[in-house]
C-alpha positions in Angstrom: -28.4 -6.8 -0.6 -26.5 -6.8 -3.8 -23.9 -9.4 -4.7 -21.2 -6.6 -4.5 -22.4 -5.5 -1.1 -22.5 -9.1 0.2 -18.9 -9.6 -1.1 -17.7 -6.4 0.5 -19.3 -7.3 3.8 -17.3 -10.5 4.0 -14.1 -9.1 2.4 -12.2 -9.1 5.7 -13.0 -12.8 6.4 -12.2 -13.7 2.8 -8.9 -11.8 2.9 -7.8 -13.6 6.1 -8.7 -17.0 4.7 -6.8 -16.4 1.5 -3.6 -15.2 3.3 -3.9 -18.2 5.7 -4.1 -20.6 2.7 -1.2 -18.9 1.1 0.9 -19.9 4.1 0.0 -23.6 3.9 2.8 -25.9 2.7 0.9 -27.9 0.1 -1.3 -25.3 -1.7 0.5 -22.1 -0.5 3.1 -22.1 -3.3 0.4 -22.3 -6.0 -1.6 -19.5 -4.4 1.4 -17.3 -4.0 2.1 -17.4 -7.7 -1.1 -15.3 -8.2 -2.0 -13.8 -4.9 0.1 -11.9 -2.4 -0.1 -9.1 0.1 0.7 -5.4 -0.5 1.4 -2.8 2.2 1.0 0.9 1.9 0.3 4.0 4.0 -3.2 5.4 3.7 -3.1 8.9 2.2 -5.7 10.3 4.6 -5.5 8.1 7.7 -1.7 7.7 7.7 -2.3 4.1 8.8 -0.2 1.2 7.5 -2.6 -1.1 5.5 -1.9 -4.6 4.3 -4.2 -6.5 2.0 -4.2 -9.4 -0.4 -4.3 -8.8 -4.1 -4.1 -10.8 -7.3 -1.0 -9.9 -9.4 1.1 -10.5 -12.5 4.9 -10.1 -12.4 7.0 -9.3 -15.4 10.6 -8.4 -14.7 10.5 -5.6 -12.2 6.9 -4.6 -12.9 3.9 -5.9 -10.9 0.5 -5.4 -12.4 -2.6 -5.5 -10.1 -6.0 -5.5 -11.6 -8.7 -4.1 -9.2 -11.9 -6.1 -9.3 -15.1 -4.0 -8.6 -13.0 -0.7 -8.3 -16.1 1.4 -7.6 -16.7 -0.6 -4.5 -13.2 -0.2 -3.2 -11.1 2.8 -2.2 -7.5 1.4 -1.5 -6.3 2.0 -5.1 -7.1 5.7 -5.0 -4.0 6.1 -2.8 -2.1 5.6 -6.0 -3.8 8.0 -8.4 -1.9 10.9 -10.0 1.8 10.6 -9.2 1.3 7.4 -7.2 2.8 6.4 -3.9 5.2 3.9 -2.3 4.1 0.3 -1.9 5.6 -2.9 -0.7 4.7 -6.4 -1.9 5.6 -9.8 -0.7 7.2 -11.9 -3.5 8.9 -15.2 -3.0 8.9 -14.8 0.8 10.7 -11.5 0.4 9.4 -7.9 1.0 10.0 -5.7 -2.1 9.4 -2.0 -2.3 8.6 0.2 -5.2 6.4 3.0 -6.6 2.8 2.3 -7.6 0.5 4.3 -9.9 -3.2 3.6 -10.5 -4.9 4.3 -13.8 -8.5 3.9 -14.9 -9.2 3.2 -18.6 -12.2 4.4 -20.6 -14.1 1.2 -19.8 -13.8 1.8 -16.0 -11.2 -0.8 -15.4 -8.5 0.0 -12.8 -5.0 -1.2 -12.9 -2.2 -0.5 -10.4 1.3 -0.8 -11.7 4.1 -1.2 -9.2 7.6 -0.6 -10.4 10.0 -2.4 -8.1 13.2 -0.9 -6.8 16.4 -2.9 -6.6 16.2 -6.2 -4.7 
């Protein structure tokens, strides 16, 4: 099995562990500065999906880099015109509109423009 395949096979367990650690009093605040959860509705399934992501916040813009994008599909929900997304920031749920782009090197970035707080 490839490294990517092995990582994906354990992604659910890893995601759960990261979000549990983010809720801990001592290390949680450090983790939440770089990792949080997003929630969106799947374009095909119509299901509400929540998953942890690494992010950078600058004003009302959240940038999410997608590691190993060819091994994942969630970001495809935000191609083209994009779609609504919510994100947990400072123990508050914020909403906005997210758009995914892929550069000429294959890197994928999802940019979330937050609405008013």
